[in-house]
C-alpha positions as a printed Julia matrix, in Angstrom:
95×3 Matrix{Float64}:
 49.62  -87.64  -52.49
 47.35  -89.14  -49.83
 47.2   -87.71  -46.32
 45.77  -89.49  -43.28
 45.46  -87.56  -40.0
 46.5   -89.31  -36.81
 44.6   -89.72  -33.52
 41.94  -87.01  -33.01
 43.1   -84.72  -35.82
 40.9   -83.55  -38.68
 41.88  -82.24  -42.14
 39.63  -79.32  -43.19
 39.4   -77.24  -46.37
 38.11  -73.69  -45.85
 34.89  -72.76  -47.64
 35.09  -69.55  -49.65
 32.92  -66.75  -48.29
 30.68  -64.51  -50.35
 32.56  -61.59  -51.91
 29.35  -59.69  -52.58
 26.82  -58.41  -50.04
 23.05  -58.84  -50.38
 22.88  -55.24  -51.63
 25.35  -55.98  -54.44
 28.45  -54.35  -52.92
 31.61  -56.24  -53.83
 34.0   -56.81  -50.93
 37.71  -56.79  -51.94
 39.97  -59.68  -50.84
 42.01  -57.36  -48.63
 38.93  -56.48  -46.55
 37.68  -60.02  -45.96
 38.64  -62.24  -43.05
 39.55  -65.87  -43.42
 36.37  -67.93  -43.2
 35.81  -70.01  -40.08
 33.74  -72.56  -41.96
 35.1   -75.57  -43.77
 34.52  -79.03  -45.19
 36.09  -82.08  -43.54
 38.41  -83.81  -46.01
 39.76  -86.58  -43.74
 39.6   -87.65  -40.09
 41.9   -89.64  -37.85
 40.86  -92.92  -36.21
 40.11  -91.29  -32.84
 41.54  -91.03  -29.35
 42.66  -93.88  -27.1
 41.6   -94.27  -23.5
 43.67  -95.73  -20.62
 42.79  -99.28  -21.71
 43.97  -98.68  -25.29
 40.43  -98.72  -26.74
 39.91  -96.29  -29.64
 37.0   -93.85  -29.4
 35.79  -92.67  -32.82
 35.42  -88.97  -33.64
 32.04  -87.22  -33.88
 32.86  -85.55  -37.22
 33.16  -87.48  -40.47
 34.41  -86.87  -43.99
 32.15  -84.47  -45.89
 30.77  -82.61  -42.82
 30.59  -78.79  -42.96
 32.03  -77.48  -39.7
 32.6   -74.22  -37.84
 35.91  -73.65  -36.09
 37.69  -70.88  -34.23
 39.26  -68.0   -36.15
 42.8   -69.04  -35.16
 42.17  -72.8   -35.01
 44.35  -75.32  -36.76
 47.67  -75.33  -38.58
 47.73  -74.23  -42.21
 49.38  -76.59  -44.71
 49.49  -76.91  -48.49
 49.03  -80.31  -50.14
 49.14  -80.52  -53.94
 48.37  -76.8   -54.22
 45.34  -76.9   -51.89
 45.44  -74.79  -48.73
 44.16  -76.96  -45.89
 43.99  -76.92  -42.08
 44.92  -79.65  -39.65
 43.19  -79.3   -36.29
 42.15  -81.34  -33.3
 38.5   -82.27  -33.1
 38.25  -80.15  -29.94
 39.01  -77.03  -32.08
 35.78  -77.63  -34.04
 32.79  -75.8   -32.53
 30.04  -77.62  -34.4
 28.72  -79.33  -37.51
 26.36  -77.47  -39.86
 23.25  -79.44  -40.79
């Protein structure tokens, strides 16, 4: 199934966090928080201004982004847990 976000929405897949500390301590799943880092899977065409002109988004497919802890709406597509969020919910792109 293909999914295409509309307007200024972005489809993001969370990146798994490390389950082991630098000292070798293994952190159980119940003690970890959901990561606030992800990879952009798809982006919408952008927002429209008063004249109807589309303004493209700053993020693009493949970018690694940081977003707020409670940002986005969780969905499942073909068994993958993904997030749909507005571009304004994204705090930045990791270089």
